[in-house]
N, C-alpha and C positions, 0 to 999 in steps of 0.2 A: 504494500500500500504506500503510495506517495501522495502526500497532502501538502497543500500550500497554507502557510500560517495566515495568509490574508484572504483566503478563499471564502467569500460570502455565500457562494452558491452551494458548495459542499464543505461545511465547516469541519474543523479538525475532529470534533466529537463524532461526526458521521464516519470519518475514516477510522477512528478508534473502535467504533462499533463493528465495522466490517472486519478489521484486523482481529478483533477478539473472537469473531465467529468463524474464522477460517484457520483450521489447525496448521501450525507451522508458519503462519503469516508474520511478517514484520512490517514496521511502519517507519517511513522516513519523512521528516518535516522539512520543507524547503521554504526559503524566504520568497514566496511567490503567492499569486492569487490562483485563478482557476486553470490557467494554461501554463503549468510549471515547466513543461518541456521546452516551451518557447522563452519563458521569462528567465529560467535558470538552466540553460541547456547542459552546461558542464556538470553541475551538481545532479541533475536528473539522470544523465547518462551514467555517471559514477554510481548512483544508487541502483540503477537497473543492472549494470554489469556486475556490481558487487553481489547483488541478489542471485543472478544467474550463474555466477562462478563459485558461490559458496558450496561447501560440501557438507 
């Protein structure tokens, strides 16, 4: 789960709810609003690659 701290459309609490209900899920908070992959592309990519390469 990647969430933006400034996202008014999908607040952090909604992301926490989703993360809590998916076994093995993790959550990364970015300093962004709703389109975090555009607003924080480097941090977003790091989070995705980190998740995909964890063992």
